[in-house]
C-alpha positions in Angstrom: 261.0 131.9 44.0 261.9 134.9 41.8 260.2 135.7 39.2 263.0 134.5 36.6 262.8 131.1 37.9 258.9 130.9 36.8 259.8 132.4 32.9 258.0 129.9 30.6 256.5 128.5 33.4 252.6 127.0 34.0 252.4 127.6 37.8 249.4 126.5 39.6 249.3 128.8 43.2 246.8 127.2 45.7 245.8 130.1 48.2 244.2 127.9 50.6 241.2 125.8 51.4 241.7 123.0 49.3 245.1 121.4 49.2 247.7 121.8 46.2 248.5 118.2 46.0 244.3 117.5 45.4 243.9 120.5 42.9 246.6 119.0 41.0 245.6 115.7 40.9 242.4 116.7 40.1 243.9 119.2 37.9 246.6 116.2 36.5 243.0 113.5 36.0 241.5 116.3 33.8 244.9 116.5 31.5 245.7 119.7 32.0 249.2 120.8 32.3 251.2 122.4 35.0 255.0 122.6 35.7 254.9 123.7 39.8 252.5 124.2 42.4 253.3 126.8 44.5 251.2 126.9 48.0 250.8 130.5 49.4 248.6 133.3 49.9 247.9 134.9 46.1 247.9 138.7 46.3 245.0 140.8 44.2 248.0 142.4 42.0 249.4 138.3 41.2 245.1 138.3 39.6 245.4 140.9 37.5 248.0 139.7 35.6 246.9 136.0 35.8 246.2 133.8 32.3 243.0 132.2 34.4 242.2 132.4 37.7 239.4 129.5 39.6 238.6 129.6 42.7 237.2 126.1 44.0 234.3 124.0 45.7 234.0 120.5 47.2 230.3 121.8 46.4 230.2 123.5 43.5 233.3 122.7 42.0 235.7 124.8 39.4 234.4 128.4 39.3 235.6 131.4 37.2 237.1 134.7 38.5 236.7 137.1 35.5 237.3 140.4 37.6 239.0 142.0 41.1 238.1 145.1 42.2 236.7 145.6 39.1 238.9 144.8 36.3 239.6 142.2 34.5 241.4 139.2 35.0 243.4 138.5 31.6 240.4 139.4 28.8 237.6 138.8 31.6 236.1 135.5 30.2 235.9 132.6 31.3 239.1 130.6 29.9 240.1 127.2 28.6 241.6 125.5 31.7 238.4 126.7 33.6 235.8 125.8 31.1 237.6 122.1 31.1 237.3 121.7 35.1 234.0 122.7 35.2 233.1 120.0 33.0 235.3 117.9 34.7 233.8 118.6 37.7 229.7 118.1 36.5 231.0 114.7 35.0 232.5 113.2 38.3 229.6 114.5 41.0 227.5 113.6 38.0 
């Protein structure tokens, strides 16, 4: 898939661990829109260009990645999708 194919799309890039299908189901349940799932390794360069970066764990839920190698991801703050997932996870696990 080249960058022209991705223009204007909301792409969920899953880098490992939980499968793309599992993440996609949880995002759909939380009402987070996305256009496609791309399951592959994520580069540091991509993280630096992302609107948001999230790491997920079955024990901790969704956690924001706000910087990589001292450089901010987006504005360096927790984004709205991450906040939504953090809240949804807290409700899910009780």
